[in-house]
N, C-alpha and C positions, 0 to 999 in steps of 0.2 A: 638400929644403930649399925652402921656399916664400917668394917675395918678395911683399911687400904692394904692392898696385896704387896708383899715384900718380894721384890725382884732381885735377880742376880746383880744388877747395877746398883741397887740401893745397898746391898750387902758389901759390894766391893768398895763403895764410897765410905760406908761406915768403918770398914776395916782400915782403909787408907788413913782416915782421919785419926783413928785410935792408935794405930801403929805409930804414925808420925808424932802424935802428942806424947805417947808413952816413951818413945826413943828420946825425944828432946827433954822430958822430965829426968831421964837418966843421964843426960849430957853425953849421949853416945853419938858419934858420927855415923853417917850412913854406912860407911865402909867398916867401921868397928862393929856395928850391930850385925851386919851381914857376915862378918868373919865369925862372930860367935854362933851364928845360925848355920854356919858352913855352907853358905850360898854366895854366889857372885853378887857384888854390890849392885850391879845394874838390875838384877832381879828384885832385890829389896826396893830399889828405886821404883820399879814398875808396880810393886805392891802398893807403895805409898801414893802412886799416881793413879791408882785404881785401874790399871791397864791390863791386869792379868787375874785370872781365877786362882785360888789357892786350894790345895788339897787339905783334908783334915790333918794329915801328918804335918804339913807346913804350918797350919794354924797352931798346932801344939808346939812346934819349934819356935814360932814367933812369940807365943805366950811365955815359953821358958826363958827366952832371951830377955824379954821385957818384964819378967816377973809379974805377969798378969794371967788370970784365968783365961784360957783360950776362948771360952764362951763370951766373956766380957768384950772381946775384940769385935764381935759381930752383933752384940746385943744393943738394945736401945739405951 
């Protein structure tokens, strides 16, 4: 039985979907969520578009704003 390899692209797409879904569940606008994370709204937009890699520190900040365990943002 072979497991498929998890790539950076796969993790970025997972993160993007989970961040967007979590933000929408909280009824936060993109700009409001970015403000809580103390980042520019355009950077948050790029995270949701899977256009950028995020650091572990940023993953923790996203989890804090979204009230989600940071590991759940990239998990299956």
